[in-house]
C-alpha positions as CSV (number, residue, x, y, z in Angstrom):
1,M,111.1,85.4,70.0
2,I,107.6,86.7,69.5
3,E,107.0,90.4,69.6
4,F,103.5,91.3,70.9
5,H,101.3,94.2,69.7
6,L,97.9,95.4,70.7
7,D,95.0,96.8,68.7
8,T,93.2,99.1,71.0
9,R,90.4,99.5,68.5
10,S,89.6,95.8,68.1
11,G,87.3,95.5,71.1
12,V,89.2,92.3,72.1
13,A,90.6,92.2,75.6
14,P,94.4,92.6,75.7
15,Y,95.0,89.3,77.4
16,L,93.0,87.5,74.6
17,Q,95.0,89.4,71.9
18,L,98.2,88.0,73.5
19,I,96.8,84.5,73.6
20,H,95.7,84.7,69.9
21,Q,99.1,86.0,68.9
22,V,100.9,83.0,70.6
23,R,98.5,80.5,69.0
24,Q,99.0,82.1,65.6
25,A,102.8,82.0,66.0
26,L,102.5,78.3,67.0
27,R,100.3,77.5,63.9
28,L,102.7,79.2,61.6
29,G,105.8,77.6,63.1
30,L,107.2,80.9,64.3
31,L,107.2,79.5,67.8
32,R,108.3,76.0,68.6
33,E,108.4,73.7,71.6
34,G,111.1,75.0,74.0
35,D,111.0,78.6,72.8
36,R,110.9,81.2,75.6
37,L,108.1,83.7,75.6
38,P,109.1,87.3,76.6
39,T,109.0,87.9,80.3
40,V,105.9,89.4,81.9
41,K,108.0,92.5,82.6
42,E,109.2,92.8,79.0
43,V,105.7,92.5,77.6
44,A,104.0,94.8,80.2
45,G,106.7,97.5,79.7
46,G,106.7,97.2,75.9
47,L,102.9,97.4,75.6
48,A,102.3,99.7,78.6
49,I,99.8,97.3,80.1
50,N,99.4,95.9,83.6
51,P,101.6,92.9,84.3
52,N,98.5,91.1,85.6
53,T,97.1,91.2,82.1
54,V,100.2,89.4,80.7
55,L,100.1,86.9,83.7
56,K,96.4,86.2,82.8
57,A,97.3,85.4,79.2
58,Y,100.3,83.2,80.2
59,R,98.2,81.3,82.8
60,E,95.6,80.6,80.1
61,L,98.3,79.3,77.8
62,E,99.5,77.1,80.6
63,Y,96.0,75.8,81.2
64,E,95.7,75.0,77.5
65,G,99.0,73.1,77.7
66,L,100.8,75.4,75.3
67,A,103.2,76.9,77.7
68,A,104.8,76.2,81.1
69,A,106.4,78.6,83.6
70,K,109.7,77.8,85.1
71,P,110.2,80.0,88.2
72,G,113.2,82.3,87.9
73,V,113.8,81.2,84.3
74,G,110.7,82.2,82.2
75,T,107.7,80.9,80.4
76,F,108.4,78.3,77.6
77,V,106.4,76.8,74.8
78,T,105.5,73.2,75.5
79,K,103.4,72.3,72.5
80,T,103.2,73.3,68.8
81,L,100.0,73.7,66.8
82,T,101.7,73.1,63.4
83,D,100.9,70.1,61.4
84,D,101.7,68.6,57.9
85,S,99.7,71.4,56.3
86,I,102.6,73.9,57.0
87,A,104.2,72.8,53.8
88,A,101.3,74.5,51.9
89,H,101.8,77.8,53.6
90,A,104.5,79.2,51.3
91,P,102.7,78.8,48.0
92,L,99.4,80.1,49.6
93,R,101.2,83.1,51.1
94,E,102.6,83.9,47.6
95,E,99.1,83.8,46.1
96,L,97.8,86.0,48.9
97,D,100.7,88.4,48.4
98,E,99.8,88.6,44.7
99,W,96.1,89.2,45.5
100,L,97.0,91.9,48.0
101,S,99.1,93.6,45.4
102,R,96.2,93.6,43.0
103,A,93.8,94.9,45.7
104,R,96.1,97.8,46.5
105,A,96.7,98.5,42.8
106,A,92.9,98.7,42.5
107,G,92.9,101.5,45.2
108,L,91.7,99.5,48.2
109,D,93.0,100.6,51.6
110,D,93.7,98.2,54.4
111,E,90.3,98.5,56.0
112,S,88.6,97.7,52.7
113,I,90.9,94.7,52.1
114,E,90.2,93.4,55.6
115,A,86.5,93.8,55.1
116,I,86.6,91.8,51.9
117,F,88.6,89.1,53.6
118,R,86.4,88.9,56.7
119,S,83.2,88.8,54.6
120,T,84.6,86.1,52.4
121,F,86.2,84.1,55.3
122,R,83.0,84.2,57.4
123,P,80.1,85.1,55.2
124,Q,77.0,86.5,56.8
125,P,73.8,84.6,56.1
126,Q,71.7,86.4,53.6
127,E,68.2,87.3,54.5
128,D,65.7,85.9,52.0
129,A,64.2,88.6,49.8
130,V,60.5,88.9,50.3
């Protein structure tokens, strides 16, 4: 079962963080069709957030066709986001782990590593030099 966490410094609404975490778990094969999501009460209590925030996230997942609520039973995954590329995950993860080890050995902290990743993943357009 997925265990949610929130980053209060991210600037991303809590309900969106929950949705993103479910989507990521679906893409990585950590959640599969038929798996039960934690109850609204469990998530709200564990994260100290309003149950309506969790309900909003779960409703959005239902709207996207990724989950379905079964009254009195829970909310269940109805669709996966994995594809044939999941076989490539393990070797890529190994390479990434090696890169992270080299980055940490070079003295980079987590924020610096994340900054390098983000700037490489989504490079900002360079202004033309005048």
